[in-house]
C-alpha positions in Angstrom: 20.8 21.2 -23.0 23.1 19.5 -21.0 23.8 16.0 -21.2 23.8 14.9 -17.8 26.5 12.8 -16.0 26.7 10.4 -13.4 28.0 11.8 -9.9 28.1 9.8 -6.5 26.7 11.0 -3.7 30.2 12.8 -1.8 30.3 14.8 -5.5 26.5 15.8 -5.0 27.1 16.9 -1.6 30.4 18.6 -2.1 28.3 20.2 -4.8 25.7 21.6 -2.7 27.9 22.9 -0.2 30.3 24.9 -2.5 26.6 26.0 -4.3 25.6 27.1 -0.5 28.9 28.5 0.2 29.0 30.9 -3.1 25.8 32.6 -2.0 23.6 30.1 -4.3 25.1 30.5 -7.5 23.8 27.9 -9.0 24.7 28.7 -13.0 28.5 29.1 -11.6 28.6 25.8 -9.8 26.8 24.2 -12.6 29.5 25.6 -15.1 32.3 24.5 -12.3 31.4 20.8 -12.0 30.0 20.2 -15.3 26.2 19.5 -14.8 23.0 21.1 -15.4 22.2 24.4 -13.5 18.4 22.7 -13.0 20.1 19.8 -11.1 22.1 21.7 -9.0 19.3 23.6 -7.8 17.2 20.3 -7.2 20.0 18.6 -5.2 20.2 22.1 -3.2 16.8 22.0 -2.5 16.9 18.5 -1.3 19.9 18.8 0.6 18.5 22.0 2.8 15.2 20.3 3.1 16.8 16.7 4.3 20.4 17.1 4.4 22.5 14.3 3.2 19.9 11.7 2.8 18.0 13.6 0.2 21.0 13.3 -2.0 21.2 9.6 -2.3 19.7 8.1 -5.1 16.6 5.9 -4.1 15.6 4.7 -7.4 15.4 0.7 -7.9 15.8 -2.1 -5.2 17.2 -1.0 -1.9 20.8 -1.8 -1.6 22.1 -3.5 1.4 24.6 -1.0 2.4 22.3 1.9 2.0 20.9 3.6 5.2 16.5 2.8 5.3 14.6 5.9 5.1 13.6 7.3 8.7 10.2 7.1 9.5 10.1 11.0 9.3 11.7 10.6 5.7 8.5 7.9 5.0 6.1 10.5 6.7 7.6 13.6 4.1 6.8 11.4 1.2 3.8 9.8 1.9 2.5 13.7 3.0 3.9 14.7 -0.7 1.9 11.6 -2.4 -1.2 12.2 -1.2 -1.4 16.3 -1.7 -0.5 15.7 -5.1 -3.5 13.1 -5.8 -5.4 15.7 -3.6 -4.2 17.9 -6.2 -5.5 15.8 -9.2 -8.7 15.1 -7.6 -9.8 18.6 -7.1 -9.1 19.3 -10.5 -11.0 16.6 -11.6 -13.6 17.8 -9.9 -13.4 21.5 -11.1 -13.2 20.0 -14.3 -16.4 17.6 -13.8 -18.4 20.8 -12.4 -17.6 22.8 -15.7 -18.6 19.8 -17.8 -21.7 20.0 -16.0 -22.1 23.5 -16.0 -21.4 23.6 -19.6 -23.9 20.7 -20.5 -26.4 22.8 -18.7 -26.0 25.6 -20.7 -26.4 23.3 -24.1 -29.7 21.7 -22.9 -31.2 25.7 -22.3 -30.5 26.1 -25.5 -32.3 23.9 -27.6 
């Protein structure tokens, strides 16, 4: 497993552009820039979906010089959060249905 290294926004942009130009050779680009394959894949995916803004480090408190998220970005983040919450609730519902069914079978056996 490759140890991660810190990269700047400019480096991430360069890496993703090189990867796209090379025909999505994630492994080759990962070796060239000494970063992980999965990290390159994730950056390219974010870059193609959101552009340069997708490669910004948005962890922690907002930096004063950082561009605030656009309403579209906020909406995409909220949609993704709601989809994940919906998925978890469906799983919980299905699990409870299955548990109820198993309990019903157990009652009839006694």
